[in-house]
N, C-alpha and C positions, 0 to 999 in steps of 0.2 A: 330567661333561660330557653324562653322560649323564642325571642331574635337568634339567642345563639346555634339554638336547631336551625333555623330559618337561612342564616348565616352558610351554616357546614354544610346543609342540602346546596345549597347554591353555588360554592366550590366543588363538591362533586360533583356537578352537573356539567363545571366547566372546566373538571380536571379528570375527565374517567383513568380509571386504570391506576389511580395515584401519580398522574403526570403533572407536573407544573412548573415554571418555568421561574429561574434563575437568572442573576446577573449572566451577559453571554462574554467566557474568557476564553473561547479558542481553546481551551481546555476540555477534558474528561478526566471522571474521577470516579471508583466503585469503592465505596467504604465496607467496614467489616458488617453493618445492618444491610447489608444488598441493596445498598442505595446509588442508584445512577446518576450522575451530573454529565449532561451530554456536552458537543462543543456547539450548540445553538444557545446553552442554556437553561436545556429543559433538566430536571430532577424525576427522577421514576426509581419506585420501590419495585423490586423486581420481587414481587410474591410465587411467583410459577413460571415454568418455562413456558415460552412461546411457540405456539402448535402449527401458524400460516401465515408464513413470512414472506415478505418479497423484499428483494434483495434487487435496489438502484444501482451498484456499485459492483463494478465484477471481484475486486478484491473481497468482500462482505460475501460472495455467492461462492467463490473457492472455498473459505476460511467454513463455509457451513458446511459444505461437502467432506471439506479434510476433519470435519471435527464429526463425520458418522451422520450428518442429517442429509436425507431424500425428501422422503413424505411432506416434511415440516414447509419446504421449500415450497411455495404456490406460484413464483413469480421472477423473472429474472430478467434482464434487458438482453436486446439482442447480441450486443459484442460479447456476453456471456455464453454464447451458443459453442464455442470450441471446445468447452468440458461438453464430455458428451453423455455427462446426467443433465446438464441443463437443456440438450437438443430438443426433447419432448416438454420442458416447462412451457406453460404461457409469457408470452412474451409484455413487459410492459418497461415504462419511457415516463419521464417524469416532464414528457409534451402532451403523455394522454389526459383528460378529462377525469373530472374527479368521479365521477359516474364509472367509468371502468374498474379502479382500482374499488369502489366502496361494492360494487359487485361479486368481487371477489371475495370479501368478507373476512382481510386480514386480520389478525392482529397484533401486527407488528410491520412495517414499512422501515428497514433499514437504507439511511441515505450516507453522503458525505458532505461539507460544509459547502461544497461550493454548489450543490444541489439546495440547502436551506436557504441559502444568497441570492440565488437566481429564477426560487420556483416557491418563494415565501407563500403566496397565496394558496397554491395546491398543498401545498403541508398544515398550512392553519383548516385547509376547508375539511381535510384528512382528520387533523385531529378534533376538531369541531364536531365532526363525527363519530366519535369515539375508538380510532384507529390510534396506535400507538408510533410514534415515529422517535426513531434514535439517528442523531447525525453524529459519527466519525470517521477519522482519518486519522492514523498516528502518521507524525513526519520522524522521526527518530525508532532507531531499534529500541531503545529503553519503551517505548510510548508502544510499539506493537506488540510489546509481552503484556503490555496492560491492554490493551486492544485485545487481544488472544481471550486474555481473563474475562473481559466482558463479553465476548460473543459467547463464551462458554459459560456463565450465569445465565446469559438472556434465554439462553437454550436449553437448561438441565446439563451439560456436556464439559460440567468442572475440570471432570478430573481426566476429559478427552485432550480439555487446552491446556493442563500442567502437564501434560504427556509430549504435547505438539512448544510447549516451551521448553523442558526438560531437554528433548531432542537435539532443539535448533541450539541450545547454545551449549551442548557435548560439543555437537557438530563442528560449530565455529571456535571453540579452544582447539577441538582437533585440526582443524584447518591451520589455522591462526601457529599453532606447532611449527608444524611444516612450512610453511611459506615465511615464519620468523627465523627462519633456519638458511634463507638462502641471502647468501652473502652481497650480492650486488642485486639490490633493487632497481627496476625499471621505475622512471618516470612517467605519469601519464597524464595525457591531459582529455579528460572527462566531458565532451559535447552532449548537453543535455537538447539545446534546440540550436539549428544553425543558423536562423535569425535571430539579428541580432546579438549573434555570438555567446550565448546562454551555457552555463557553465553548472555543476553540482556545487555547492556550500559545503564546509566542512561540517561533517555532522549527519548530513544527511543518510538517507537509506544506499543513494548510489555510493557513496562516498565512504560508508562504513564496507560494503563490498569489496570494493576497489581495495579498500586496505586489508581487510579478511585476506585476500589473495594474494597479498604482498607488495600492491603498488602504492608509489606515491605520487600522491594529489599535487600535480604543479601549482593547481590553480585553489588552496584554498582558506586564500585570501577575501576570493571572491565576497562580496556582501549582498546577503539576500534582499531578494527583491518582494517586497510588499508583504513582509512576513512567511514567505514562502521558501522552499530547501533549494530555490533557482536561483543563479547571480546572473547577472549582465556583465559579461565580462570584459566584451570588446576585441575588436581585432588588433589593437597598436597593442595590447597587454600582451595578447596569447603569441604575438610575432615577437616581443620583449622577450619570453623564455623560447623562443624557436631551437637554441641548441640543446637547451635542456630536456626536450620531449621525447621517450624512445619512442612513447607506443599512443595513436590517437584512438580514444574512442568514441563513440557515436552510438548514443542510444537511439531506437529507431523505433516509433508509436504511430498514434491518431495523428497527435500535433505536432510529431517532427519524422519525417523521410527521408533522411539523407543516404546517398550513395558513395563509394568509395569513388567515383570520377568526380561527383560535384564538390566533394572534400581536395582532391587534388588537383582540379580546376579553380578554385576558390582564390582570386588575386592575392596575391603577397605570401601564399600557403606552403610555396612548392620551398620557402627557405628552412620550414619547419623540419626538421631530422628525421621525425615519425615519416612525411611525407616522404622526403627524399630516399629512404629506406622502406618506402612500400610497406609500415606498420602500420596499415590503419583498419581497425575492424570496427561492425555493427553490428551490435548487441542490443536483445530485442525488451522493449522497457517495463515487461512483465516479468523481468527477470533479475530487476535490477529496483526497480523504483515502487515494486507494489508490495505491501505489505503481507507476504502470503510463504507458506515454505518452498515457493518455488526462488527466494534469493536464494539458496543454498547451491541451487543448479547457476546462478551469476555467479557466484561465488567459483563454483569449480570449474566453468567455462572461464572466465578471467583469468583465475589463475594458470588454467590450461592454455593460455592466449601468451601470456607475459612469459614463463618458465615452463615452455612444451616439452624439454626435453632435463628437468631439473625435479621435477614435483614427483614424478614418478607414481607406480601402483596407486599405492598407500594414498594418495589422492584420489584415487577415481574408489578408494573403498570407502572412503569417508562420506561421500555424496549418495553412493549408492544404498550403506545401511541405512543412510540418516532420509532419505527423499524419499527412496520407494515407497515404503507403507503409506505414505500420504498418498502418492499419486494412484495406488490401487484405491486408495479410499476415496479418492475423489474422480477416480475413473477418468484420468486426464488422456 
């Protein structure tokens, strides 16, 4: 019996807060007993809300604010400071020394798998010091709903997260009813990264946004690259569908900063119908690729681009009704 007690004490020392490592599956789950498995293979029994949170991913930060949290957020990234509530928050980075995190005394550091893989030593150091680390980043809309539920459970905001999910689902249904009634659908090539001609795969968030807005993804046969939602489509394949592409959309963000002129001047692209007709549009990655309520903005904007004279006032009303309460909550 004494040996069992010693082993139990040793386990608790190595696993503060009930956190342990399971097999790394790349998935995340929250069961009915409030036991979370994150995408890094950690398991955590959520016993009480976390109240000193450092967020190292913009979507986490925005969703935390959307759930009505402010005081509980004690650190954000420099890129998050476009959010008004984040302006005066201390800035953290996965490039920082562990001592900076330890001095802030967080009880939770929220990250995503890219950080977990690239900065494993930092995460291990934080965990050994008793700080809980959770790595999550959904790839699909259904996973986004699960992710919001996880965020609500971690912060004691279960009801607010359920409200987010419900309002998002309702808005999507209402958007779909209108866009579904459009008789002649626009066919769209949606560029994810101009370099290497990368596009979004079928089932990705950007693909969901496009389809909900009433567009047809001409590159839905793209093969995911390295388990991501991005596919290397290639110029030859794009040009083989030149006469099918009514609209050319391109995502703009930190990793991809295209311009209309860049697309127009791309060798060979002059034969694409959308390029001929000047139907080229740049959209912010934050409204098509990040798992936040801002995706409703993306649906609204892309729908307006595709069918400016068709969707009407009801399209605007759906967006305002669903999105405005959360922008106010986030103070965006």
